[in-house]
C-alpha distance (Angstrom), angle and dihedral (degrees) to the residues before:
residue distance angle dihedral
M1 . . .
P2 3.81 . .
R3 3.73 104.0 .
M4 3.75 118.4 -156.2
S5 3.80 113.7 -94.3
P6 3.82 116.2 -120.5
E7 3.82 89.9 -113.4
L8 3.80 93.2 52.0
M9 3.81 91.8 43.9
T10 3.82 90.8 53.9
K11 3.82 90.7 52.1
F12 3.80 91.8 42.7
L13 3.82 94.0 51.3
D14 3.81 90.7 49.9
L15 3.83 92.1 58.2
P16 3.82 116.7 107.7
I17 3.80 94.0 -125.0
P18 3.79 122.9 135.8
G19 3.76 120.8 -115.0
I20 3.78 130.2 -150.4
I21 3.78 115.5 -121.3
A22 3.77 120.2 -157.7
T23 3.78 117.6 -155.0
L24 3.79 130.0 172.6
R25 3.77 126.5 -106.6
K26 3.80 119.5 -141.4
N27 3.82 89.0 -100.7
G28 3.82 90.7 54.8
L29 3.80 97.6 -107.6
P30 3.80 115.8 132.2
Y31 3.79 121.4 -110.2
T32 3.81 119.7 -158.2
V33 3.77 131.4 -165.6
P34 3.82 135.2 161.8
I35 3.79 115.0 -105.7
W36 3.77 143.0 171.8
W37 3.78 114.8 -112.0
L38 3.78 138.1 -176.1
H39 3.80 122.3 -149.4
D40 3.78 114.7 -147.3
D41 3.79 125.5 167.5
G42 3.81 96.5 -25.7
E43 3.80 95.4 -43.7
F44 3.80 133.4 93.1
W45 3.80 125.4 -132.1
I46 3.79 119.3 -153.4
T47 3.79 128.2 179.1
G48 3.78 128.6 -157.3
T49 3.77 141.3 144.7
H50 3.78 131.2 -95.1
S51 3.82 91.8 -110.0
R52 3.81 97.3 55.8
I53 3.78 113.8 107.4
W54 3.79 94.9 -134.0
C55 3.82 90.8 51.3
K56 3.80 90.8 52.0
Q57 3.79 89.9 48.7
L58 3.81 92.0 51.6
K59 3.80 89.2 52.6
N60 3.83 88.2 56.9
D61 3.81 97.6 40.0
A62 3.81 120.5 16.0
R63 3.82 95.3 -158.2
A64 3.80 116.0 110.7
S65 3.78 144.4 156.8
L66 3.78 126.4 -147.2
C67 3.81 122.0 -158.3
I68 3.81 120.4 -167.2
E69 3.81 118.4 -175.7
N70 3.79 130.2 177.0
G71 3.79 139.3 170.0
G72 3.78 130.8 -166.4
D73 3.79 122.7 53.8
F74 3.80 93.1 -8.8
S75 3.77 99.7 39.6
G76 3.76 107.5 177.7
H77 3.74 152.0 109.8
V78 3.79 130.1 -123.6
G79 3.77 120.2 -176.2
V80 3.79 127.6 176.4
D81 3.78 134.2 -176.7
G82 3.77 123.1 -162.3
T83 3.75 147.1 103.5
V84 3.76 131.2 -67.8
E85 3.75 131.9 -133.0
L86 3.81 117.9 -149.4
F87 3.82 121.0 -132.6
T88 3.80 122.7 -171.2
E89 3.77 139.6 169.5
P90 3.00 134.2 -67.3
E91 3.83 94.7 22.5
F92 3.82 91.3 51.6
D93 3.80 129.6 25.1
I94 3.82 100.2 -124.7
W95 3.81 95.1 177.4
P96 3.83 103.7 83.2
I97 3.81 91.6 56.5
S98 3.81 92.2 39.8
R99 3.81 88.6 53.4
R100 3.82 90.5 51.2
L101 3.82 88.3 54.4
A102 3.82 90.4 52.3
E103 3.80 90.6 47.8
K104 3.81 91.6 49.7
Y105 3.80 97.4 48.7
V106 3.81 104.4 26.3
G107 3.80 98.8 29.2
R108 3.81 96.1 39.7
G109 3.81 90.3 -171.3
D110 3.81 92.0 -64.9
P111 3.83 115.7 123.5
S112 3.81 89.5 -154.4
N113 3.82 86.3 70.5
N114 3.82 94.3 58.8
A115 3.81 93.8 104.3
A116 3.80 90.5 50.7
V117 3.82 90.1 49.9
E118 3.81 90.8 50.9
A119 3.82 92.0 49.4
F120 3.79 93.4 46.2
F121 3.80 92.8 47.0
A122 3.83 91.7 47.4
N123 3.81 88.4 54.4
M124 3.83 91.4 47.8
K125 3.79 89.0 56.7
T126 3.82 90.6 58.3
E127 3.82 92.1 57.8
P128 3.80 128.1 82.6
R129 3.82 91.8 -104.0
L130 3.75 130.7 -175.4
L131 3.77 132.3 176.5
Y132 3.78 131.7 -136.5
K133 3.78 128.1 -161.7
L134 3.81 112.3 -153.5
V135 3.79 110.0 -153.4
P136 3.81 108.5 -162.4
T137 3.79 120.6 -137.9
V138 3.82 92.9 174.1
W139 3.81 127.0 38.7
R140 3.80 129.9 -168.0
A141 3.80 118.2 -176.8
I142 3.78 124.4 169.2
D143 3.79 129.3 -179.9
M144 3.81 98.5 -139.5
S145 3.82 92.5 -169.2
V146 3.82 88.9 75.5
Y147 3.82 101.6 22.3
Q148 3.81 114.5 126.1
G149 3.78 100.7 178.7
K150 3.78 132.1 -90.6
R151 3.79 116.8 -43.6
A152 3.82 92.4 -122.3
D153 3.82 90.3 54.6
R154 3.82 92.5 47.9
E155 3.82 90.3 49.1
Y156 3.81 90.9 49.2
Q157 3.80 91.3 49.4
A158 3.82 91.8 48.0
G159 3.81 90.3 53.1
H160 3.80 94.5 48.0
K161 3.78 104.2 50.7
D162 3.80 115.7 142.6
């Protein structure tokens, strides 16, 4: 399977594309929701509010998966499984990382979006925010621009040609 090269993974993880986080309900069923994420030194930072269902679920069970998928120039998939650590004020200053998330997704590297980043970040600071750090124990990264399917599937297809 064509794994993603370190260079491509760095570019991929810098893209302002949403991910899908999977958390666990009390009954064990998964719950998924799109989120913004920030990759930093092998870990993922995610911000939410106390009232969000997925945040409540992470408080009860720290296990989570994050799936990030993209097409186009950086066609790929990164998936991680791991546990989260909760960070809250005043014990931890959540705002520098929260601001980086706003810059990534609202600013998108374009200085003309600075006013929008400032407005979005000012609104974030009015909410009951918390911050999670997802520490991956399992990584999956595939360069979809060269992916040809799983070997077992290709072997099956080769053996079942009409």
